[in-house]
Z-matrix of the N, CA and C atoms (Angstrom, degrees):
N
C 1 1.441
C 2 1.533 1 110.16
N 3 1.307 2 116.21 1 -43.86
C 4 1.462 3 120.35 2 179.00
C 5 1.529 4 110.58 3 -64.01
N 6 1.333 5 116.67 4 -41.37
C 7 1.459 6 121.00 5 179.21
C 8 1.529 7 111.01 6 -63.30
N 9 1.320 8 117.75 7 -39.06
C 10 1.469 9 121.52 8 178.62
C 11 1.525 10 111.33 9 -63.71
N 12 1.326 11 116.52 10 -45.09
C 13 1.471 12 120.64 11 179.47
C 14 1.531 13 110.95 12 -63.95
N 15 1.328 14 116.33 13 -41.55
C 16 1.459 15 120.79 14 178.87
C 17 1.527 16 110.60 15 -63.71
N 18 1.334 17 116.99 16 -44.17
C 19 1.462 18 121.18 17 178.73
C 20 1.524 19 111.15 18 -60.24
N 21 1.341 20 116.85 19 -44.62
C 22 1.465 21 121.07 20 179.11
C 23 1.533 22 111.22 21 -61.18
N 24 1.320 23 116.25 22 -41.75
C 25 1.466 24 120.46 23 -179.49
C 26 1.529 25 111.10 24 -65.32
N 27 1.326 26 116.98 25 -43.53
C 28 1.466 27 121.20 26 179.22
C 29 1.522 28 110.18 27 -63.18
N 30 1.333 29 117.42 28 -43.00
C 31 1.467 30 120.72 29 179.85
C 32 1.528 31 110.99 30 -63.42
N 33 1.333 32 117.41 31 -42.16
C 34 1.470 33 120.41 32 179.04
C 35 1.528 34 111.30 33 -65.12
N 36 1.341 35 116.90 34 -39.15
C 37 1.469 36 120.86 35 177.87
C 38 1.528 37 111.96 36 -64.10
N 39 1.318 38 117.42 37 -28.45
C 40 1.464 39 122.01 38 177.85
C 41 1.529 40 112.42 39 -85.30
N 42 1.329 41 116.59 40 -0.92
C 43 1.458 42 120.09 41 179.65
C 44 1.514 43 113.71 42 83.91
N 45 1.328 44 116.86 43 19.94
C 46 1.461 45 121.37 44 179.31
C 47 1.519 46 109.79 45 -105.57
N 48 1.334 47 115.67 46 166.31
C 49 1.460 48 120.20 47 173.10
C 50 1.524 49 108.28 48 -65.97
N 51 1.332 50 116.42 49 154.42
C 52 1.468 51 119.15 50 -177.25
C 53 1.526 52 112.17 51 -69.08
N 54 1.326 53 118.12 52 -24.45
C 55 1.467 54 122.01 53 177.91
C 56 1.526 55 109.55 54 -112.86
N 57 1.308 56 116.85 55 143.35
C 58 1.461 57 121.37 56 178.47
C 59 1.525 58 110.20 57 -72.23
N 60 1.321 59 116.28 58 144.49
C 61 1.459 60 120.22 59 178.63
C 62 1.521 61 111.90 60 -97.61
N 63 1.319 62 117.57 61 -16.00
C 64 1.449 63 121.74 62 -178.40
C 65 1.521 64 108.85 63 -149.61
N 66 1.306 65 116.33 64 138.94
C 67 1.451 66 120.87 65 176.52
C 68 1.517 67 109.81 66 -140.40
N 69 1.299 68 116.96 67 153.89
C 70 1.455 69 122.51 68 178.44
C 71 1.519 70 107.39 69 -114.95
N 72 1.333 71 116.06 70 131.01
C 73 1.451 72 121.16 71 -176.85
C 74 1.527 73 109.44 72 -117.58
N 75 1.320 74 116.33 73 139.77
C 76 1.459 75 121.50 74 178.49
C 77 1.521 76 108.56 75 -146.46
N 78 1.321 77 115.98 76 162.65
C 79 1.464 78 119.87 77 177.55
C 80 1.523 79 109.02 78 -127.13
N 81 1.324 80 114.29 79 158.22
C 82 1.453 81 120.48 80 -177.39
C 83 1.518 82 108.20 81 -145.61
N 84 1.332 83 116.77 82 134.45
C 85 1.460 84 121.37 83 174.58
C 86 1.519 85 108.26 84 -88.79
N 87 1.331 86 116.19 85 128.96
C 88 1.458 87 121.34 86 -174.17
C 89 1.517 88 109.17 87 -128.49
N 90 1.330 89 116.04 88 134.43
C 91 1.466 90 119.00 89 173.84
C 92 1.507 91 108.63 90 -66.34
N 93 1.315 92 116.97 91 140.74
C 94 1.451 93 122.33 92 -176.37
C 95 1.510 94 108.66 93 -121.75
N 96 1.314 95 116.93 94 162.01
C 97 1.464 96 122.87 95 -177.08
C 98 1.516 97 113.90 96 -67.28
N 99 1.306 98 115.87 97 -149.51
C 100 1.458 99 122.15 98 -174.28
C 101 1.515 100 114.05 99 -88.52
N 102 1.318 101 118.54 100 6.06
C 103 1.461 102 121.16 101 -179.10
C 104 1.524 103 108.97 102 -75.59
N 105 1.314 104 117.22 103 96.68
C 106 1.463 105 121.78 104 -174.13
C 107 1.524 106 113.31 105 -65.84
N 108 1.325 107 117.89 106 -25.54
C 109 1.463 108 119.52 107 -178.96
C 110 1.529 109 111.38 108 -68.18
N 111 1.325 110 117.99 109 -25.22
C 112 1.464 111 121.41 110 -179.92
C 113 1.523 112 112.94 111 -97.26
N 114 1.321 113 117.74 112 -16.04
C 115 1.458 114 120.67 113 -176.41
C 116 1.516 115 111.63 114 -73.69
N 117 1.311 116 115.10 115 142.71
C 118 1.453 117 122.66 116 174.75
C 119 1.516 118 107.89 117 -139.26
N 120 1.330 119 116.61 118 -163.89
C 121 1.459 120 120.22 119 179.40
C 122 1.516 121 108.33 120 -140.04
N 123 1.321 122 117.61 121 120.80
C 124 1.458 123 122.32 122 177.34
C 125 1.523 124 107.28 123 -90.67
N 126 1.321 125 116.56 124 108.15
C 127 1.462 126 121.12 125 -174.22
C 128 1.521 127 113.40 126 -59.90
N 129 1.319 128 116.73 127 -45.74
C 130 1.462 129 119.54 128 -176.49
C 131 1.517 130 113.09 129 -63.68
N 132 1.311 131 117.07 130 -36.59
C 133 1.464 132 121.47 131 -176.66
C 134 1.526 133 112.45 132 -98.32
N 135 1.321 134 116.78 133 -13.10
C 136 1.469 135 122.42 134 -178.52
C 137 1.523 136 111.34 135 56.62
N 138 1.325 137 115.61 136 46.56
C 139 1.460 138 122.38 137 -179.38
C 140 1.517 139 108.77 138 -118.50
N 141 1.335 140 116.39 139 128.83
C 142 1.460 141 119.95 140 172.82
C 143 1.515 142 107.31 141 -86.78
N 144 1.317 143 116.70 142 125.92
C 145 1.454 144 119.66 143 -179.08
C 146 1.506 145 110.83 144 158.81
N 147 1.314 146 116.63 145 -139.53
C 148 1.459 147 121.63 146 -178.39
C 149 1.524 148 109.38 147 -126.03
N 150 1.324 149 116.37 148 161.75
C 151 1.459 150 121.99 149 174.70
C 152 1.516 151 107.14 150 -105.34
N 153 1.316 152 116.55 151 124.21
C 154 1.460 153 122.51 152 -178.04
C 155 1.528 154 108.18 153 -107.91
N 156 1.327 155 116.26 154 133.97
C 157 1.460 156 121.82 155 179.27
C 158 1.520 157 108.83 156 -110.29
N 159 1.323 158 116.30 157 136.88
C 160 1.456 159 121.69 158 -176.63
C 161 1.526 160 109.04 159 -125.75
N 162 1.340 161 116.16 160 137.15
C 163 1.464 162 122.43 161 178.19
C 164 1.524 163 107.90 162 -117.89
N 165 1.337 164 117.48 163 129.44
C 166 1.457 165 122.30 164 -178.31
C 167 1.521 166 109.21 165 -122.71
N 168 1.330 167 116.29 166 133.54
C 169 1.462 168 121.80 167 175.14
C 170 1.529 169 108.22 168 -73.28
N 171 1.336 170 118.02 169 156.08
C 172 1.466 171 120.72 170 -170.91
C 173 1.525 172 115.08 171 -60.77
N 174 1.330 173 119.65 172 -41.69
C 175 1.461 174 120.55 173 -177.69
C 176 1.522 175 112.75 174 -115.11
N 177 1.300 176 116.67 175 2.49
C 178 1.463 177 120.55 176 -177.45
C 179 1.522 178 110.13 177 -88.54
N 180 1.295 179 116.05 178 155.50
C 181 1.453 180 120.78 179 175.21
C 182 1.521 181 111.14 180 -94.92
N 183 1.313 182 116.78 181 -15.24
C 184 1.454 183 120.58 182 -178.93
C 185 1.513 184 111.97 183 -76.15
N 186 1.314 185 116.37 184 162.92
C 187 1.450 186 120.92 185 176.79
C 188 1.513 187 109.09 186 -142.91
N 189 1.318 188 115.41 187 163.23
C 190 1.451 189 121.12 188 -179.69
C 191 1.518 190 108.26 189 -135.65
N 192 1.303 191 117.15 190 129.27
C 193 1.453 192 121.62 191 176.60
C 194 1.522 193 109.07 192 -80.29
N 195 1.323 194 117.05 193 134.29
C 196 1.462 195 122.02 194 -173.77
C 197 1.517 196 109.46 195 -123.34
N 198 1.324 197 116.68 196 137.65
C 199 1.449 198 121.37 197 176.42
C 200 1.523 199 109.43 198 -74.64
N 201 1.326 200 117.05 199 147.50
C 202 1.464 201 121.90 200 -174.76
C 203 1.526 202 112.79 201 -57.18
N 204 1.324 203 119.29 202 -37.37
C 205 1.469 204 120.22 203 -177.54
C 206 1.526 205 111.73 204 -63.86
N 207 1.348 206 118.11 205 -30.13
C 208 1.463 207 120.36 206 177.46
C 209 1.523 208 110.70 207 -72.65
N 210 1.311 209 118.02 208 -32.24
C 211 1.464 210 121.02 209 177.91
C 212 1.520 211 109.76 210 -66.24
N 213 1.318 212 117.01 211 -42.18
C 214 1.465 213 120.65 212 179.10
C 215 1.521 214 109.99 213 -63.09
N 216 1.319 215 117.91 214 -44.00
C 217 1.463 216 121.07 215 178.43
C 218 1.522 217 111.09 216 -63.04
N 219 1.335 218 117.35 217 -43.04
C 220 1.463 219 120.89 218 -179.79
C 221 1.522 220 110.42 219 -64.43
N 222 1.315 221 117.40 220 -36.19
C 223 1.459 222 121.28 221 -179.78
C 224 1.528 223 110.52 222 -61.05
N 225 1.318 224 117.20 223 -42.92
C 226 1.460 225 120.17 224 -179.56
C 227 1.526 226 111.37 225 -66.60
N 228 1.324 227 117.50 226 -32.89
C 229 1.459 228 120.07 227 179.28
C 230 1.523 229 111.92 228 -75.18
N 231 1.332 230 117.62 229 -30.49
C 232 1.459 231 121.10 230 -176.52
C 233 1.521 232 113.49 231 -83.30
N 234 1.320 233 118.06 232 -24.62
C 235 1.473 234 121.26 233 -176.65
C 236 1.503 235 111.06 234 -74.59
């Protein structure tokens, strides 16, 4: 909640709308440490580890890592 309010304030100070109108989403397979409860296997990439999802605003340089369950929920709202 605090992060959302801060993001809105920064966007307004830059002369932008408080909510982004466009975002780009991508995923990345990353090798992970010895924590077996978090480790998985990405078949296409043949990497043992976790899949990290990143969301980028259209003109911003910042990014936010997103958990997969939030991407699925967002997909249903956007369709």
